[in-house]
N, C-alpha and C positions, 0 to 999 in steps of 0.2 A: 448171614451171620449165624454161627453155631450158638444156640441158646444154652447158657450155663444153668445147671439146676439150681445152684445156690451160691451166687457170687458174693464173696465177703465184702468186696469194695466195688463201688460204682465210680468210675472215673468220668467226670463230666467236663466237657470242653466246649465253651462257646466260641464261635469264630465268625468274623466279619472281614471279608477280603484279606484272608490270611494265607494265601497260596504260597507265599515265599517261605513261610516257616512251618506250616501245618504238617507237612510230610515228615520233617525232622522231629517235630513234637510227637507225632503218633509213633514213629519208629522207636523213640526213647521210651514211650509208655509200654509198648508191646515187648520191649527188651527187658522189662522188669522181671526180677526173679520171683516175686510174690505171686501166688496163685491161690484161688481163682479170683479173677476180677473181670468186670465188663467195662466196655468203653462206649460212652455216648457222646456224639458230636452234634451240637445244635448249630445249624447254619442260619445266621441272623440276616437272611436275605442278601447274601453276598452277590456281587456282580462279577466276580472272578471265578476261578476254577476250584475254590475251596471245597465245595460239595463233591466234586468229582474226585478230588484227592482223598477226602474222607472215605469215599466209597471203595477205594483201593484196599482198605484195611478191614479187619474182622470186627467192625463196630456198628452200632446202631446210629443212623443219621436221621435227624429230624430237621424240618425246614420251617422257618417263619416266613410268612408272606410279605411282611414289611420289616424294615430295620427297626427293631424295638429295644435294643440295648441289652447289656450283659445280664441284668437282673431277670428280665423276662426269659432270656435264653437259658440261663442256669436253672430257673424254676421249671421250665419245660423239661429240661433234662432230668431234673430230680423227680418229677412226676412220672417219668417212664423208668426210673431206676429201680433195681431190685436188691441192691446191696444193703447191708446193715450199716455200712459206713459210706458216706459220700466224700469223694476226693475231688476237689475243684482245682483246676489249673487253667492256664491260658494257652492259646494256640501259638504263642511265640516263646514258649518255655520248654526247656529240655530237662527231662528227669534223669537222675542217675539210676543205675541198675537196681539199687536197693531202696529207692525213694519210697515206694509203696509199702515195702516191708518195714522200713524204719518208722514211717508215720503211723502205720497201723499199730506197731509195737509201742510206740510212744503214747498213743492214745489209750490203748488197752491197759498198759502198765500203770497209768495214772487214773485210778478208778473213780476219783472225784471230779475228773475233768470231762467236758463234753465236746471239746474241739481243740485241735492242735494245728499250728501253722509254722512254716519255716521262713526262709529268706533266699534272696539271690546270693550266689557265690560271688566272690570279688572280681572274678574275671568274666569277660564277655568277648565273643568273637567279633563283635561290632567295633570298628576301630576309631570312629570319629570321636572328638573330644567330648561333646555333649553326652553321648551314649555312655562313654567310659566314666565320666564324672557322675552321672546320675546313678549308674550301676554301683559304683563305689560308695556313694552317699547312702543308697538303700541298704547295701550290705552292712555298712558301718552302723547305721541307725538301728537295724534289727539286732545286730550282734551286741550292741551296747544298751539294749532296752531291757525292761523287766521281763523275766520269764513268766511271771503272773501277769498276763496281758489283759488289757481293757477293751481290745477291739480285735478284728480279724483281718486276714489278708488272703484273698482268693487266688493269688499266684501259685500257692502251694499250701493247701488247707484241707484238713479232714474234720468231719463233724458227724456225729451219730445221726442216723436217719430219723430216729424218734425225736431228738432235740430239734432238728431242722423243721420238721412238720409241726411240732408243738408251738414254734414261733412263727408259723405260716411262711417260712422261707424268706427270700429276699424281698425287700420293699420295691415295688415296680413303679411307684407313682412320683419318683423324684423328677422335677422339671429340668434338672441338669446334673451332670456329674456322674462319675463312676465310683460311688461311695456306698454301694449297697452292702459291701462287706463290713465297712466301718459301722454302718447302721445296725446290721445284724449283731455285731459284737457288742454294741451298746445295749441292745435289747436283751442279749443273753445275760450280761452282767446285771442288768436291772432285775431280771427274773431269778438271779442267784446262781446261774451257771458259771462254771470256771473254764477259762481259756488258757492254754499253755503255748508259749513261744519256745519251740525246740530249736535252738541255735545250731545244732549239729545237722539239721536237715536243710540242705541247700540245693538250689536248682540254678540252671543257666538261663539268662535272659537274652533273647535274640533281637529285641526291638531296636530299630535304628531311630534315634531321636535327633531332631534339629533344634536350634535355639528357639524358633517360633513355636514348634509343636510342644516343646517342654514348658514354655511359659503359658501357652494356652491350656495345657493339661493341668498344670499346677494351680492356675488361677481359676479357671471356669469349672474344671472337673474335680478340684480338690478344695482349695481355700474357701470359695464361696459356699458350696453345698455342705462342706464339713462344718463351717461356722454355724450354718442353719441347724444342722443336726445336733451340735453341742448345745445350742440354745434351747432347742425343742426338748432334748432329753435332760437338760440341766446338768451336763457333764463337763467338767473342767479338769480332767485328769492331765497329768504331766508325763506323757509317754510317747514313744515313736516321734512323729513329726511335730507334735505339739508339746515337746518337752520344754522345761522352764527357760533354757538358754535361747530357744527360738522365740519364745514370747518376749523375752527381754531384748533380743536383737531387733524385733519389729518395733518395740517402743523406742529404742535408741535411734533407729533409722528415722522415725518421724520427728523425734526431738531434733535431730540434725537438720532435717528439712526446714523445720520451724526456725532454728537458729540461723541458718543460711539466709533465710528471708529477711531477717532483721540485722544481718551483719554486712560489713563492707567487704569488698573483694579481697582486701589484704588479709582478712582473718578467715576467709572461706577455705583456703587451701589447708591451713593447719587443722581446721575442723574436720575436713574430709580425711586427712591423714590419721587424725585421732580416731575417727570412725572405723577405718580399716584396721587399726590396731585393736580396737575393742572387739570387732568381729572375729579377728584372729584369735584373741584370747578366749572368747566365748566358745570357740570351736577348735581349740588347740589340739585336742586329742585326734580329731578328724584330720586336721592338716598334717599332723605328724604321721598318721596312718597312710595318707595318700603320698606323702613324701617318700616313705619307704617303698611304696608300690610303684610310684611313677618318677617324678622329677621336681625340681624347684620351680621350673616354668609352669608345670601342671598345677602346682600349689597356688601360684599367683593367679592363674586363670580361675581356679576353683574359689579363691578368695573373692574375686569379682562376682562369680555366680552366686555365692552364698549371700553376698551383700545385696545383690539384685533380688534374690529370693525373699529377703526380709522386706524389701520395698513392695513388690507386687503381692506378697502374701498379706501384708498390712492392708493394702487396698482391697484385697479379697475379703478380709475379715470385716472391713467397714461395709462393703457391698452386701456381704452375707447377713450382717446384722440389720442393715436397712431393709433388706428383702424380708427378713423374718418378721420384723415388727410391722412393716407395711401389710404383710399378709394377715397378721393378727388383727390389724385394724380393718381388714377386708378391703384393702386398697386394690383396685382392679389391675394387678400387674400383668396377668395373662392377656387381658383385653388390650392393654397398652402395647405389649409386644406384638400383638397381631395387627394393630393399627399403624405402627411405625413404618413398615414398608410401604403402606398405601400413602401415607403422608409424604414420605420422601419421593415416591413416584409422581405424585401430583405437583410437587415443587419443581421436579425436573421438567415436567411437561410445560408448566407455566414459564 
């Protein structure tokens, strides 16, 4: 790699088994009009050709010996970066030609702000329903959120080098989840730093999601650890995925389950229909948005997905709350997780 004397931006990309999208990601980065910048790819112990693909480009490639997660990978990249601004993105993201210029300008023009992030654009080349639905939901959520943000999103995010290191980077000790960006955002706000959501900066997401991968990510990588972080930091803001309508939706979902438990079959169907009407009304702007973009059938499917989201997110909040307070009581959660496979194995043998 040709070493730049003074790169203004360091683009930092963690990758784990991302061979399907990494080449497209890096092509879009190097196609940017902004100069100068350096690119750092951190291979999180991939078992595919991700490292080889990264080596095809004029970037620095660093390797982790074991799969350690995005927080560790991003911190490693930051520790080797030389730019005054760190730009974080993912290996399954495509930048526009002006993304780096736009986010640098957005950050520099807002002198009181220390970080800026954008959103996914509303279209994705991935055609299956779950990927399309999640992409539209993310786009709509960010485009309708407060510009004065209370957290961060590393899919497309710029932060000053000085600020990043003053806060000791991303937290690496989470036992589950990919919420190091949320945590960093909360810590920034706690220290008085300002974060801006620039809705005009949009990138393309290439990740293909399935129903099970979506539920797994939302529950174990988001709802549970996010709840623990909110309780730890005493943060109950109403923004992005934790806006008031989502909180109310979760409450209504569990009240419905409770009502169904005590009702006869004849009254269950009206209750369920009433629930879907409430979910629709809570998210009426979103459903109108996707109706314009897609179709009536897509809206019906999305209504079912949002309803299900309220259900498993509610369970995630309960689980996250329990884990938080059990840890405060020094309940040996880690030891129990380690012993469970052994107990199951002994039962199978017997």
